[in-house]
N, C-alpha and C positions, 0 to 999 in steps of 0.2 A: 108257745112255739119258740119265741126268742131264747128263753131260758134253756130250752132243750139244745138249742144249736150251740150256745156257749158251752154247756156241759160237754157236748160231743167234741168240740175243739179242744177244750181243756183236757179230756181224756186222751185225745190223740197226741197232744203235746207231751202229756206225761209218759205215754207209751214210747214216744220217740226218744225222749230223754233217757228213759229206762234202757232203751236199745243202745243209745249212744254210750251210756255208761258201761253196759255189757260188752260192747264192742271195744271200748278203750281199755277196760280193765284187764283182760287177758294179754293184750299187746304190752302193756306196761309191765305186767307180770313176766311175760316172755323175755323182755329186755333184762329185767332184774335177775332172772334165772339163767341168762346166757352164760356158757352155751349149754345146749340140751342135746346136741348131736355132733358128729364129725366135722371138723373144720378143714377146708382145702386151702392150702397155702400155694399160691401160683408163683413159679420162678419163671421169669421171662428170658431165660438163657438155657443153653443146653446142659445136660447132665454132666457132671464132672468138673464144671467151672467153680469159681470162687462163690458166686451167689448161691449155687445149688448145694455145694458142700456146707456152706454156712447154715442154710435153712434146714438141712437134714440134721445138723447138730443141734439146732434149735428145737426141731419138732418134738422129740421125746420130752425135752425139759418143759416146753410149753404145754404139752398135753397133760403132764403131771400137774402143772400149776393150775390149768383150767378144768381139769377133771374129764376131758373129752379127748379122743384121738385127734391128732393133727397130721394130715398127710400132704406130702409135697407133690405137686403136679408141675412138670415142665412144659412150657409153651414158648419155645425160642423162635427167633426170626426177626428180621428187619431192625436190628440194633436195639431189641428190647421192646419194640412198638407192638408186636403182636400179643405178647403176654400182657403188657400193660393195658392194651385196649380191652382185652378179655376181663380183666379186673374191673375197668371202668364200667363195663356193661353187665356185670354180675349183678345179682339181686343184692340190694343194700341192707343185708341182715346179719352181717358178721360171719357168715359161713363160707364165704370166698373172699379171702384177703390175699395180699401178695407183696412181692418185693417192688419197691419203687426206688429206681436208681438214677444216678447221674445224668446219663443221656436221654431216656425217655422223659424224665421230669423237668429237666433244666436246659437241654441243648437241642433235642430233635425238632421241637416246634420251630425254632429259629433256622435250623439247619435244612430241614426238608420243606418248610413252607407250609405244608398242609398235613395234619395227622387225622386218623379216624377218631381221636379222642383229644380233649383238652385237659392238660394236667391240672390246671387250677380250677376248671369248672366241673370236672367229672370225677375227681379223686379227693379223698380226704386223707391227709397225712396222719399216721398214728404215732410213730416213734422213729428216731434215727437208731440204726443198728451199728454201723461202723463208718470210719473214715480210713482210707488207704492211701498213703502218700506215694509219689512216683520217684523213680531214680533215673537220671539221664546217664546212659552207660553206652560204652563202646567196647570193642574187643581189647584184650590185653596187648595184642601185637600192633594196635592202632598207634599212629603218631600222636594222638591226642591225650595228653596227660592231665589236662585241666579244661575247665570251661573256657578260660582265656585262649587256649590252643584252638578250640573249636571257633571261637569268634574270629580270631586271626585268619584261620584257614578259609572260613566261609566268606569273609570280606575281601580276601585276596582273589578267590575264585567263586564268584556268585553263581548259584545254579549248578554247582558241581557236587557238593556233599549231598548225602541222602539220609533220610531219617524214616525208620519203619513205624508203622502204627497197626493197631488191631482192628481197624475198620473206621469208617467216617463217624464222627460225633462222640466217640469214646474218650476217656480221660487220656489215653496214649496220644491220640490225635490232637486234642485241644491243648494238651500240655506243650506239644511241639509247636502248635500255632501261636500260643501265648509267648514262648520262648522266642520264636522268630520276630514276632511283632514288637516285643519289648526291646529287642536288640537290633532291629532293622536288618535281619539276615534273610538271605535268599537261599534257602535249603529245599531240595526235592522231597515232597512227601511220597512215601511208598506204602500203600495200604495192603493189608493182609487180612484173611479171614480168621482173625483171632490172635491173642497174644502169643500163644505158642509158636505158630508158624512165623510170626514176625520175629520172635527171639531167635529161632533157628536160622532165619535169614541173616540176622546180625552176626551170630557166631560163626556162620558159614562165609562171611565176607561179602555177602550180596549188598549189604547196606552199611553205612558208616556209624549211624547213631540210632538210639531208640530210647524214648521214655517208657520204662517198664514199671509195673506195680512192684512194690517192694518184695512181696512174697515170691514173685516170679523171678525177680533179679537175684535174690539172696543165694540161691544154689550156684549160679554161674559166677558171681562175684567170689564166694567163699571157695570155690573150687580152682579160682584163677583163670577161668575162661573169659571173664568180662571185668572191666574196670568201671566202677561207679565215679562219676564226675560230680554229681551234685544231687541233693534231694529236695523235693518240693514242700517238705514239711516245714513248720515254723521252727522246730528244734531238730537237733541232730537225731538220728535213729539209733537206738541202743545196740542193735545187732550189727550195724555197720558204722560205728562211731567216728571213724576216720574220714567219712565222706561229708563235706560241708554242705550246709543249706545254701540255696540261691540267696537267701537274705543276707547271709554272712559275706557272700561275694558281692554284695551291693545291688542285688536284683529282687528287692522285697516283693515286687508285683507277681513274681513267679512262685506262687504258692497255691498248690493244687491238691485236692483229695478226690479220689474215686470213691464216693460215698454211696451208701445204700441204706434203705429203711424200709418201713411196712406201711402200706396204704390200703385203704378200703374204697369201695364205690361211695360216691357222695350220696347222702341220704341215709347212711348207716346211723342208727340212733346214737346220740352222744354218750349214753350209758354204756353201749357196746364198745365205743372207741376208748372210753376211760378204762374199761375192764381189760381190753387188749393192751393198752398202754402200760397198765400196771403189771400185767403178766410178762410182758417183754422187758420191762425194766428190772423185774425180779429175775428173770432168766439171764440178763446181761451180767449180773453180779455173782452167778454161780460159777464155781471154779472150772467146771467142764466146758462152759461156753467162753467165759472171759479168757482162759488161757489159749484157747483155739484162735482168738482174735489177736491177742497180744503176741502169741508165738509167731505169727506172720508179720509183726512189726506194724500191725494196724491199730487204730485208736478205737476203743470201745465207745459206743454212743450212748443212748439213753436220753432222759429228760421228757419234756411235755410234748404234746402234739403240736402246740403253738410254736414251740422252738424249732421243730422240724419243719413247719410251714414257713418260718422265717428264713431258714437256711435255703429251702427250695426257691423262694422268692428272690432272695439275694443272688443265688447261683444263676437263675434264669436271667436276671437283668445283666449280670457280669458277662455270661457267655453270649447272650444275645447281642450285646454291644460289641463284643469281639468279632462274632461272625459277620455282623453288618459292616464293621469297620474294614475288616480284612477281605471281605467279599468271598468267604469261603463257600465253595459249591461242592455238592455231592454229584460225581459224575455217573 
């Protein structure tokens, strides 16, 4: 009877192992075969914005590289938090991926205090797509011909000058806060619902200054409606080579990029992340994508998932410290 019992247990164990192998095999094969169906790429911002346009430029190239369609789905709102939360809570299978950008990944946790997702805990970085430097600009009829003029005026009349931004937590806003903090200036923040209305207010004389993304600033600067005072990039920008960097002016800490990349829900298989990383890196070097990025004076990304992770962590620490030090609050 004892022998019979042992035989039964052994048979059950063998059957269990067989089931485990059967269950594991197809999952591994599915990872290796990825993708086998359409991929949805979530953009956490409205249609027509830079992130939306960039992902729609990427989608057909990426689809060709992966062999399956890639569709863009916009889920805007709450400074990018709504769409990023959607990505974080999606099935971690590689079929829902999305844009991970400056504010939701590196700023909003410190700024808002509580988010429905945790960038480090709930998301996996895949690859950096691009970095976009900012330009401090004013109207051409403004008395400010240089950053030095702004500093002199702001110190002479604290709390009088105004600076527009595209909403709390974005690169427009944080660039201004960094500028004020580095130079000890008291300048009034004026938030708008997006970069376009902020720029319109600047050109209409409602505000004195604005940190604008380079691609947004170029038309106004080139048409003579606005004057660029300094750029936040490490080197001068080729499309506006006469505008100095803040570093050249002696303010090396004022270096800012409005970056974005691709993220997936945490738990996505490493093989899928690797496949996506490789595809996006290939897409980034195609002329149709690269020229769209550099044509806006932005800097193409690329590299490993680990490098993008390091960027996010460094930016989170940097902006978290600024927010804590300056006690920035969202009203």
